[in-house]
MOPAC internal coordinates of N, CA, C and O (Angstrom, degrees):
PM7 1SCF
backbone

  N    0.0000 0     0.00 0     0.00 0    0    0    0
  C    1.3013 1     0.00 0     0.00 0    1    0    0
  C    1.5910 1   109.36 1     0.00 0    2    1    0
  O    1.2310 1   120.31 1   -47.87 1    3    2    1
  N    1.3809 1   117.02 1   132.13 1    3    2    1
  C    1.3909 1   117.28 1  -178.34 1    5    3    2
  C    1.5111 1   114.90 1  -108.83 1    6    5    3
  O    1.2310 1   121.41 1   -29.05 1    7    6    5
  N    1.3094 1   114.91 1   150.95 1    7    6    5
  C    1.4658 1   117.61 1  -173.63 1    9    7    6
  C    1.5320 1   117.70 1   -91.31 1   10    9    7
  O    1.2310 1   125.16 1   168.19 1   11   10    9
  N    1.3714 1   107.69 1   -11.81 1   11   10    9
  C    1.5547 1   111.81 1  -176.06 1   13   11   10
  C    1.4951 1   114.14 1   -65.38 1   14   13   11
  O    1.2310 1   116.79 1   146.89 1   15   14   13
  N    1.3539 1   123.71 1   -33.11 1   15   14   13
  C    1.3764 1   120.13 1   178.11 1   17   15   14
  C    1.5774 1   111.40 1   -68.83 1   18   17   15
  O    1.2310 1   120.63 1   150.72 1   19   18   17
  N    1.3299 1   116.41 1   -29.28 1   19   18   17
  C    1.4385 1   118.20 1   179.26 1   21   19   18
  C    1.5628 1   109.06 1   -74.01 1   22   21   19
  O    1.2310 1   120.83 1   138.67 1   23   22   21
  N    1.3004 1   116.01 1   -41.33 1   23   22   21
  C    1.4753 1   120.28 1   178.87 1   25   23   22
  C    1.5002 1   106.29 1   -66.97 1   26   25   23
  O    1.2310 1   115.40 1   147.57 1   27   26   25
  N    1.2492 1   126.34 1   -32.43 1   27   26   25
  C    1.4888 1   124.02 1   178.17 1   29   27   26
  C    1.4719 1   108.20 1   -66.37 1   30   29   27
  O    1.2310 1   117.99 1   138.27 1   31   30   29
  N    1.2813 1   121.44 1   -41.73 1   31   30   29
  C    1.4161 1   125.08 1  -175.76 1   33   31   30
  C    1.6139 1   108.62 1   -72.17 1   34   33   31
  O    1.2310 1   120.33 1   138.28 1   35   34   33
  N    1.3296 1   116.98 1   -41.72 1   35   34   33
  C    1.4835 1   121.90 1   174.57 1   37   35   34
  C    1.5259 1   112.47 1   -57.53 1   38   37   35
  O    1.2310 1   122.22 1   131.40 1   39   38   37
  N    1.3307 1   113.36 1   -48.60 1   39   38   37
  C    1.5113 1   120.63 1  -177.71 1   41   39   38
  C    1.5606 1   112.76 1   -62.33 1   42   41   39
  O    1.2310 1   117.41 1   154.92 1   43   42   41
  N    1.3037 1   122.53 1   -25.08 1   43   42   41
  C    1.4390 1   121.43 1   178.34 1   45   43   42
  C    1.5139 1   111.60 1  -108.90 1   46   45   43
  O    1.2310 1   121.50 1  -163.19 1   47   46   45
  N    1.3906 1   114.74 1    16.81 1   47   46   45
  C    1.5287 1   122.93 1  -179.09 1   49   47   46
  C    1.4593 1   113.34 1    53.58 1   50   49   47
  O    1.2310 1   120.70 1  -142.94 1   51   50   49
  N    1.3933 1   116.28 1    37.06 1   51   50   49
  C    1.4394 1   118.04 1  -179.05 1   53   51   50
  C    1.5938 1   104.87 1  -103.58 1   54   53   51
  O    1.2310 1   120.40 1  -112.90 1   55   54   53
  N    1.3753 1   116.83 1    67.10 1   55   54   53
  C    1.4465 1   123.52 1   177.68 1   57   55   54
  C    1.5470 1   105.41 1  -157.97 1   58   57   55
  O    1.2310 1   124.30 1   -13.93 1   59   58   57
  N    1.2728 1   109.35 1   166.07 1   59   58   57
  C    1.5605 1   119.19 1   177.90 1   61   59   58
  C    1.4712 1   109.78 1  -132.29 1   62   61   59
  O    1.2310 1   122.98 1   -10.13 1   63   62   61
  N    1.4010 1   111.89 1   169.87 1   63   62   61
  C    1.4819 1   119.28 1   175.54 1   65   63   62
  C    1.5769 1   107.98 1  -110.48 1   66   65   63
  O    1.2310 1   123.23 1   -39.89 1   67   66   65
  N    1.3339 1   111.41 1   140.11 1   67   66   65
  C    1.5260 1   113.12 1   173.58 1   69   67   66
  C    1.6143 1   106.16 1   -74.84 1   70   69   67
  O    1.2310 1   125.06 1   -13.99 1   71   70   69
  N    1.2750 1   107.90 1   166.01 1   71   70   69
  C    1.5419 1   115.47 1   178.01 1   73   71   70
  C    1.5698 1   107.47 1   -61.41 1   74   73   71
  O    1.2310 1   121.12 1   141.04 1   75   74   73
  N    1.2738 1   115.46 1   -38.96 1   75   74   73
  C    1.4077 1   121.20 1   177.84 1   77   75   74
  C    1.5031 1   115.97 1   -57.76 1   78   77   75
  O    1.2310 1   123.97 1   132.05 1   79   78   77
  N    1.3773 1   109.99 1   -47.95 1   79   78   77
  C    1.4151 1   118.11 1   177.48 1   81   79   78
  C    1.6076 1   114.88 1   -59.53 1   82   81   79
  O    1.2310 1   123.70 1   140.57 1   83   82   81
  N    1.2633 1   110.50 1   -39.43 1   83   82   81
  C    1.6481 1   118.00 1  -177.27 1   85   83   82
  C    1.5020 1   103.24 1   -64.71 1   86   85   83
  O    1.2310 1   121.13 1   130.47 1   87   86   85
  N    1.3397 1   115.44 1   -49.53 1   87   86   85
  C    1.6171 1   117.11 1  -176.81 1   89   87   86
  C    1.5628 1   109.86 1   -60.04 1   90   89   87
  O    1.2310 1   119.96 1   136.24 1   91   90   89
  N    1.2826 1   117.67 1   -43.76 1   91   90   89
  C    1.4497 1   120.86 1  -177.70 1   93   91   90
  C    1.5072 1   111.79 1   -73.16 1   94   93   91
  O    1.2310 1   116.97 1   147.58 1   95   94   93
  N    1.2445 1   123.38 1   -32.42 1   95   94   93
  C    1.4273 1   125.58 1   173.79 1   97   95   94
  C    1.5037 1   111.77 1   -66.26 1   98   97   95
  O    1.2310 1   118.35 1   132.94 1   99   98   97
  N    1.2633 1   120.75 1   -47.06 1   99   98   97
  C    1.4269 1   125.18 1   174.92 1  101   99   98
  C    1.5083 1   109.32 1   -57.44 1  102  101   99
  O    1.2310 1   119.40 1   129.18 1  103  102  101
  N    1.3154 1   118.75 1   -50.82 1  103  102  101
  C    1.5253 1   121.71 1   178.87 1  105  103  102
  C    1.4443 1   111.98 1   -59.13 1  106  105  103
  O    1.2310 1   119.39 1   146.71 1  107  106  105
  N    1.3261 1   118.76 1   -33.29 1  107  106  105
  C    1.4698 1   121.58 1  -172.22 1  109  107  106
  C    1.6098 1   110.88 1  -103.88 1  110  109  107
  O    1.2310 1   119.33 1  -175.42 1  111  110  109
  N    1.2772 1   118.89 1     4.58 1  111  110  109
  C    1.3750 1   127.41 1   178.22 1  113  111  110
  C    1.5438 1   110.91 1    52.95 1  114  113  111
  O    1.2310 1   122.73 1  -126.27 1  115  114  113
  N    1.4251 1   112.37 1    53.73 1  115  114  113
  C    1.4923 1   118.52 1   176.68 1  117  115  114
  C    1.5282 1   104.16 1  -112.68 1  118  117  115
  O    1.2310 1   121.10 1   -46.81 1  119  118  117
  N    1.3494 1   115.50 1   133.19 1  119  118  117
  C    1.5131 1   115.85 1  -175.95 1  121  119  118
  C    1.5233 1   104.60 1  -106.61 1  122  121  119
  O    1.2310 1   121.04 1   -10.94 1  123  122  121
  N    1.2498 1   115.62 1   169.06 1  123  122  121
  C    1.4492 1   131.41 1  -175.61 1  125  123  122
  C    1.5712 1   104.63 1   -58.06 1  126  125  123
  O    1.2310 1   116.31 1   133.07 1  127  126  125
  N    1.2056 1   124.61 1   -46.93 1  127  126  125
  C    1.4847 1   128.64 1  -176.83 1  129  127  126
  C    1.5591 1   107.73 1   -60.79 1  130  129  127
  O    1.2310 1   120.36 1   139.41 1  131  130  129
  N    1.2991 1   116.92 1   -40.59 1  131  130  129
  C    1.5143 1   118.24 1   179.26 1  133  131  130
  C    1.4683 1   111.14 1   -61.72 1  134  133  131
  O    1.2310 1   123.39 1   136.11 1  135  134  133
  N    1.4420 1   111.11 1   -43.89 1  135  134  133
  C    1.4777 1   115.94 1  -177.19 1  137  135  134
  C    1.6328 1   110.74 1   -58.11 1  138  137  135
  O    1.2310 1   123.91 1   133.55 1  139  138  137
  N    1.4047 1   110.10 1   -46.45 1  139  138  137
  C    1.4114 1   113.33 1  -176.10 1  141  139  138
  C    1.5529 1   112.39 1   -68.79 1  142  141  139
  O    1.2310 1   120.92 1   146.92 1  143  142  141
  N    1.3219 1   115.85 1   -33.08 1  143  142  141
  C    1.5313 1   122.14 1  -178.80 1  145  143  142
  C    1.6177 1   104.70 1   -67.25 1  146  145  143
  O    1.2310 1   119.60 1   134.08 1  147  146  145
  N    1.3548 1   118.37 1   -45.92 1  147  146  145
  C    1.3724 1   121.47 1  -177.59 1  149  147  146
  C    1.4518 1   111.01 1   -64.81 1  150  149  147
  O    1.2310 1   119.03 1   138.27 1  151  150  149
  N    1.3638 1   119.45 1   -41.73 1  151  150  149
  C    1.4572 1   115.86 1  -174.89 1  153  151  150
  C    1.6153 1   107.69 1   -77.86 1  154  153  151
  O    1.2310 1   118.83 1   149.63 1  155  154  153
  N    1.3029 1   119.83 1   -30.37 1  155  154  153
  C    1.4388 1   117.76 1  -178.94 1  157  155  154
  C    1.5198 1   115.15 1   -76.52 1  158  157  155
  O    1.2310 1   124.27 1   163.00 1  159  158  157
  N    1.3498 1   109.42 1   -17.00 1  159  158  157
  C    1.6328 1   113.49 1   174.16 1  161  159  158
  C    1.5052 1   110.04 1  -102.53 1  162  161  159
  O    1.2310 1   121.27 1   179.40 1  163  162  161
  N    1.3406 1   115.17 1    -0.60 1  163  162  161
  C    1.5387 1   118.15 1  -164.35 1  165  163  162
  C    1.5625 1   116.58 1   -91.63 1  166  165  163
  O    1.2310 1   125.46 1     4.80 1  167  166  165
  N    1.1980 1   107.12 1  -175.20 1  167  166  165
  C    1.5578 1   118.28 1   177.52 1  169  167  166
  C    1.5336 1   109.33 1  -143.63 1  170  169  167
  O    1.2310 1   121.21 1   -32.41 1  171  170  169
  N    1.2836 1   115.29 1   147.59 1  171  170  169
  C    1.4589 1   118.50 1   172.55 1  173  171  170
  C    1.4891 1   113.71 1   -72.33 1  174  173  171
  O    1.2310 1   121.45 1   -54.24 1  175  174  173
  N    1.3405 1   114.83 1   125.76 1  175  174  173
  C    1.4142 1   121.45 1  -178.56 1  177  175  174
  C    1.5468 1   113.06 1  -105.52 1  178  177  175
  O    1.2310 1   120.16 1   154.34 1  179  178  177
  N    1.3214 1   117.31 1   -25.66 1  179  178  177
  C    1.4468 1   122.69 1  -177.64 1  181  179  178
  C    1.5816 1   106.96 1  -147.99 1  182  181  179
  O    1.2310 1   123.98 1   -34.29 1  183  182  181
  N    1.3342 1   109.96 1   145.71 1  183  182  181
  C    1.5826 1   113.24 1   178.41 1  185  183  182
  C    1.4771 1   104.92 1  -125.56 1  186  185  183
  O    1.2310 1   124.32 1   -40.02 1  187  186  185
  N    1.3345 1   109.32 1   139.98 1  187  186  185
  C    1.5109 1   119.65 1   174.04 1  189  187  186
  C    1.5035 1   113.29 1  -120.59 1  190  189  187
  O    1.2310 1   117.64 1   -98.36 1  191  190  189
  N    1.2793 1   122.10 1    81.64 1  191  190  189
  C    1.4606 1   122.88 1  -175.31 1  193  191  190
  C    1.4679 1   112.19 1   -70.88 1  194  193  191
  O    1.2310 1   119.44 1   157.33 1  195  194  193
  N    1.3292 1   118.67 1   -22.67 1  195  194  193
  C    1.4452 1   119.39 1  -179.23 1  197  195  194
  C    1.5798 1   115.39 1  -111.17 1  198  197  195
  O    1.2310 1   124.32 1  -151.04 1  199  198  197
  N    1.4034 1   109.31 1    28.96 1  199  198  197
  C    1.3952 1   116.34 1   176.09 1  201  199  198
  C    1.5518 1   115.77 1   -53.66 1  202  201  199
  O    1.2310 1   121.64 1   -24.58 1  203  202  201
  N    1.4311 1   114.46 1   155.42 1  203  202  201
  C    1.4638 1   119.45 1  -173.91 1  205  203  202
  C    1.5099 1   115.96 1   -44.33 1  206  205  203
  O    1.2310 1   117.74 1   126.54 1  207  206  205
  N    1.3044 1   121.92 1   -53.46 1  207  206  205
  C    1.4712 1   125.24 1  -174.91 1  209  207  206
  C    1.4199 1   114.88 1  -101.47 1  210  209  207
  O    1.2310 1   118.20 1   145.19 1  211  210  209
  N    1.3127 1   121.04 1   -34.81 1  211  210  209
  C    1.3781 1   125.89 1  -178.64 1  213  211  210
  C    1.5653 1   111.08 1  -164.98 1  214  213  211
  O    1.2310 1   116.62 1   -19.77 1  215  214  213
  N    1.2388 1   124.02 1   160.23 1  215  214  213
  C    1.4836 1   128.40 1   176.52 1  217  215  214
  C    1.6290 1   105.70 1   -52.51 1  218  217  215
  O    1.2310 1   122.09 1   -37.48 1  219  218  217
  N    1.3100 1   113.60 1   142.52 1  219  218  217
  C    1.4813 1   115.50 1   178.86 1  221  219  218
  C    1.4644 1   107.94 1  -148.41 1  222  221  219
  O    1.2310 1   118.30 1    -0.59 1  223  222  221
  N    1.3322 1   120.85 1   179.41 1  223  222  221
  C    1.4503 1   126.86 1   171.41 1  225  223  222
  C    1.5010 1   109.31 1  -154.38 1  226  225  223
  O    1.2310 1   123.87 1   -16.41 1  227  226  225
  N    1.3527 1   110.18 1   163.59 1  227  226  225
  C    1.4532 1   121.10 1  -179.35 1  229  227  226
  C    1.5176 1   105.50 1  -109.35 1  230  229  227
  O    1.2310 1   122.22 1   -50.45 1  231  230  229
  N    1.3407 1   113.35 1   129.55 1  231  230  229
  C    1.5003 1   122.13 1  -178.37 1  233  231  230
  C    1.4784 1   108.87 1  -116.24 1  234  233  231
  O    1.2310 1   121.43 1   -48.24 1  235  234  233
  N    1.3370 1   114.87 1   131.76 1  235  234  233
  C    1.4754 1   122.17 1   172.60 1  237  235  234
  C    1.4852 1   106.52 1  -103.20 1  238  237  235
  O    1.2310 1   122.16 1   -52.42 1  239  238  237
  N    1.4022 1   113.46 1   127.58 1  239  238  237
  C    1.4627 1   116.27 1   174.93 1  241  239  238
  C    1.5575 1   111.91 1  -152.93 1  242  241  239
  O    1.2310 1   119.23 1     0.51 1  243  242  241
  N    1.2863 1   119.08 1  -179.49 1  243  242  241
  C    1.3992 1   120.52 1   178.42 1  245  243  242
  C    1.4824 1   110.54 1  -126.05 1  246  245  243
  O    1.2310 1   121.43 1   -32.78 1  247  246  245
  N    1.2845 1   114.86 1   147.22 1  247  246  245
  C    1.5340 1   120.00 1   174.18 1  249  247  246
  C    1.4622 1   107.78 1   -80.99 1  250  249  247
  O    1.2310 1   122.05 1   -16.21 1  251  250  249
  N    1.3411 1   113.67 1   163.79 1  251  250  249
  C    1.4579 1   116.45 1   179.77 1  253  251  250
  C    1.5954 1   116.47 1   -58.24 1  254  253  251
  O    1.2310 1   123.16 1   154.87 1  255  254  253
  N    1.3632 1   111.55 1   -25.13 1  255  254  253
  C    1.4155 1   121.66 1   174.85 1  257  255  254
  C    1.5411 1   114.25 1   -76.55 1  258  257  255
  O    1.2310 1   120.05 1   167.35 1  259  258  257
  N    1.3773 1   117.51 1   -12.65 1  259  258  257
  C    1.3605 1   120.55 1   178.28 1  261  259  258
  C    1.6109 1   118.18 1   100.39 1  262  261  259
  O    1.2310 1   124.44 1  -173.85 1  263  262  261
  N    1.4154 1   109.09 1     6.15 1  263  262  261
  C    1.4201 1   117.83 1   176.21 1  265  263  262
  C    1.5299 1   114.30 1   -69.64 1  266  265  263
  O    1.2310 1   118.21 1   -60.20 1  267  266  265
  N    1.3316 1   121.02 1   119.80 1  267  266  265
  C    1.4501 1   119.10 1   171.94 1  269  267  266
  C    1.4214 1   115.12 1   -79.26 1  270  269  267
  O    1.2310 1   121.08 1   -53.72 1  271  270  269
  N    1.3793 1   115.53 1   126.28 1  271  270  269
  C    1.5041 1   122.11 1   179.91 1  273  271  270
  C    1.4665 1   113.21 1  -131.24 1  274  273  271
  O    1.2310 1   121.37 1   -27.91 1  275  274  273
  N    1.3434 1   114.98 1   152.09 1  275  274  273
  C    1.3257 1   127.52 1   173.17 1  277  275  274
  C    1.5741 1   103.46 1  -111.02 1  278  277  275
  O    1.2310 1   119.64 1   -46.82 1  279  278  277
  N    1.3386 1   118.29 1   133.18 1  279  278  277
  C    1.3240 1   124.18 1  -175.09 1  281  279  278
  C    1.6102 1   104.96 1  -135.68 1  282  281  279
  O    1.2310 1   121.86 1   -62.22 1  283  282  281
  N    1.4866 1   114.05 1   117.78 1  283  282  281
  C    1.5015 1   112.99 1   175.13 1  285  283  282
  C    1.4517 1   107.28 1   -99.83 1  286  285  283
  O    1.2310 1   121.84 1   -42.85 1  287  286  285
  N    1.3657 1   114.09 1   137.15 1  287  286  285
  C    1.4684 1   120.81 1  -175.31 1  289  287  286
  C    1.5067 1   107.50 1  -132.49 1  290  289  287
  O    1.2310 1   119.44 1   -18.07 1  291  290  289
  N    1.3777 1   118.68 1   161.93 1  291  290  289
  C    1.3553 1   120.00 1   170.04 1  293  291  290
  C    1.5143 1   104.74 1   -97.10 1  294  293  291
  O    1.2310 1   119.36 1   -16.10 1  295  294  293
  N    1.2457 1   118.83 1   163.90 1  295  294  293
  C    1.3610 1   124.44 1  -166.64 1  297  295  294
  C    1.6598 1   115.16 1   -88.88 1  298  297  295
  O    1.2310 1   117.69 1   -23.70 1  299  298  297
  N    1.3285 1   122.01 1   156.30 1  299  298  297
  C    1.4574 1   114.63 1  -177.52 1  301  299  298
  C    1.5219 1   106.14 1   -69.06 1  302  301  299
  O    1.2310 1   122.12 1   -25.46 1  303  302  301
  N    1.4770 1   113.56 1   154.54 1  303  302  301
  C    1.4590 1   117.52 1    29.91 1  305  303  302
  C    1.5440 1   111.44 1   -98.33 1  306  305  303
  O    1.2310 1   118.05 1   174.86 1  307  306  305
  N    1.3486 1   121.31 1    -5.14 1  307  306  305
  C    1.3850 1   119.90 1   170.94 1  309  307  306
  C    1.4938 1   114.80 1  -110.98 1  310  309  307
  O    1.2310 1   121.39 1   -77.82 1  311  310  309
  N    1.3019 1   114.94 1   102.18 1  311  310  309
  C    1.4669 1   121.11 1  -174.98 1  313  311  310
  C    1.5994 1   107.50 1   -87.46 1  314  313  311
  O    1.2310 1   123.79 1   -52.21 1  315  314  313
  N    1.3148 1   110.33 1   127.79 1  315  314  313
  C    1.5018 1   117.20 1   179.38 1  317  315  314
  C    1.5366 1   105.66 1  -133.36 1  318  317  315
  O    1.2310 1   121.48 1   -53.89 1  319  318  317
  N    1.2937 1   114.78 1   126.11 1  319  318  317
  C    1.5071 1   119.07 1   173.47 1  321  319  318
  C    1.5420 1   106.11 1   -75.19 1  322  321  319
  O    1.2310 1   121.11 1   -61.02 1  323  322  321
  N    1.3290 1   115.47 1   118.98 1  323  322  321
  C    1.3971 1   126.04 1  -172.22 1  325  323  322
  C    1.5034 1   107.44 1   -85.56 1  326  325  323
  O    1.2310 1   119.96 1   127.10 1  327  326  325
  N    1.3572 1   117.68 1   -52.90 1  327  326  325
  C    1.3807 1   126.87 1  -179.63 1  329  327  326
  C    1.5637 1   108.79 1  -161.03 1  330  329  327
  O    1.2310 1   123.38 1   -14.88 1  331  330  329
  N    1.3471 1   111.12 1   165.12 1  331  330  329
  C    1.5142 1   118.19 1   177.62 1  333  331  330
  C    1.5115 1   105.44 1  -157.08 1  334  333  331
  O    1.2310 1   123.05 1   -31.56 1  335  334  333
  N    1.3905 1   111.75 1   148.44 1  335  334  333
  C    1.4420 1   119.21 1  -166.48 1  337  335  334
  C    1.5654 1   106.85 1  -163.65 1  338  337  335
  O    1.2310 1   122.25 1   -26.80 1  339  338  337
  N    1.4664 1   113.30 1   153.20 1  339  338  337
  C    1.4749 1   117.08 1   167.12 1  341  339  338
  C    1.4968 1   108.45 1   -76.92 1  342  341  339
  O    1.2310 1   118.27 1   -50.80 1  343  342  341
  N    1.3831 1   120.91 1   129.20 1  343  342  341
  C    1.4531 1   119.68 1  -178.81 1  345  343  342
  C    1.4957 1   108.12 1   -71.25 1  346  345  343
  O    1.2310 1   123.10 1   -43.70 1  347  346  345
  N    1.2726 1   111.65 1   136.30 1  347  346  345
  C    1.5831 1   120.40 1   176.45 1  349  347  346
  C    1.5080 1   109.12 1   -80.96 1  350  349  347
  O    1.2310 1   123.12 1   -56.87 1  351  350  349
  N    1.3605 1   111.63 1   123.13 1  351  350  349
  C    1.4595 1   117.58 1  -178.86 1  353  351  350
  C    1.5573 1   116.48 1   -60.77 1  354  353  351
  O    1.2310 1   122.71 1   158.75 1  355  354  353
  N    1.3526 1   112.41 1   -21.25 1  355  354  353
  C    1.3918 1   114.78 1   176.89 1  357  355  354
  C    1.5429 1   114.62 1   -77.65 1  358  357  355
  O    1.2310 1   120.94 1   164.05 1  359  358  357
  N    1.3735 1   115.81 1   -15.95 1  359  358  357
  C    1.4539 1   120.78 1   179.60 1  361  359  358
  C    1.5225 1   111.09 1  -108.53 1  362  361  359
  O    1.2310 1   119.42 1   170.56 1  363  362  361
  N    1.3963 1   118.71 1    -9.44 1  363  362  361
  C    1.5207 1   119.90 1  -175.91 1  365  363  362
  C    1.4435 1   110.21 1  -131.60 1  366  365  363
  O    1.2310 1   118.66 1   -39.83 1  367  366  365
  N    1.3007 1   120.15 1   140.17 1  367  366  365
  C    1.3925 1   128.46 1   171.57 1  369  367  366
  C    1.5465 1   105.64 1   -96.48 1  370  369  367
  O    1.2310 1   122.18 1   -60.54 1  371  370  369
  N    1.3783 1   113.42 1   119.46 1  371  370  369
  C    1.4237 1   126.48 1   177.20 1  373  371  370
  C    1.6621 1   106.56 1    51.93 1  374  373  371
  O    1.2310 1   121.93 1  -145.63 1  375  374  373
  N    1.3191 1   113.92 1    34.37 1  375  374  373
  C    1.4256 1   119.30 1   171.71 1  377  375  374
  C    1.6395 1   112.89 1    66.93 1  378  377  375
  O    1.2310 1   121.59 1  -175.74 1  379  378  377
  N    1.3157 1   114.56 1     4.26 1  379  378  377
  C    1.4612 1   116.82 1  -173.32 1  381  379  378
  C    1.5618 1   113.21 1  -126.58 1  382  381  379
  O    1.2310 1   118.00 1   152.63 1  383  382  381
  N    1.3059 1   121.41 1   -27.37 1  383  382  381
  C    1.4308 1   128.20 1  -179.59 1  385  383  382
  C    1.4159 1   114.66 1  -113.87 1  386  385  383
  O    1.2310 1   119.77 1   -59.85 1  387  386  385
  N    1.3515 1   118.04 1   120.15 1  387  386  385
  C    1.4465 1   122.83 1  -177.98 1  389  387  386
  C    1.6015 1   107.65 1   -69.10 1  390  389  387
  O    1.2310 1   121.87 1   -49.16 1  391  390  389
  N    1.3486 1   114.02 1   130.84 1  391  390  389
  C    1.4124 1   123.70 1   176.01 1  393  391  390
  C    1.6490 1   109.69 1   -63.62 1  394  393  391
  O    1.2310 1   122.29 1   -37.64 1  395  394  393
  N    1.2451 1   113.23 1   142.36 1  395  394  393
  C    1.4984 1   115.41 1   173.47 1  397  395  394
  C    1.4434 1   111.25 1   -74.95 1  398  397  395
  O    1.2310 1   120.47 1   -37.70 1  399  398  397
  N    1.2844 1   116.70 1   142.30 1  399  398  397
  C    1.4933 1   122.14 1   178.44 1  401  399  398
  C    1.4321 1   110.17 1   -82.38 1  402  401  399
  O    1.2310 1   118.00 1   -45.41 1  403  402  401
  N    1.3048 1   121.41 1   134.59 1  403  402  401
  C    1.4790 1   125.65 1  -177.18 1  405  403  402
  C    1.4389 1   110.63 1   -84.80 1  406  405  403
  O    1.2310 1   120.10 1   180.00 1  407  406  405

């Protein structure tokens, strides 16, 4: 899976937010510009080819202010932000690798 197509869509504002993403972003004080910055500077860290509605991926990136974010998006041609959150250091190694459950 390549991130270039996703970055292309984000850079021209050809994407939308799911209702779930909007609710989570409000709750977590994440704004649209932070999502864009994180995706444009980011990398795919997990792929979900069999996701519920359409294939998606999890992107790790940082905002210009240095905030670490995870953003789950559906894949082109229709890019939808599914959710976004600050990665929990107890669950992630270097914000990129999921820690093994004991």
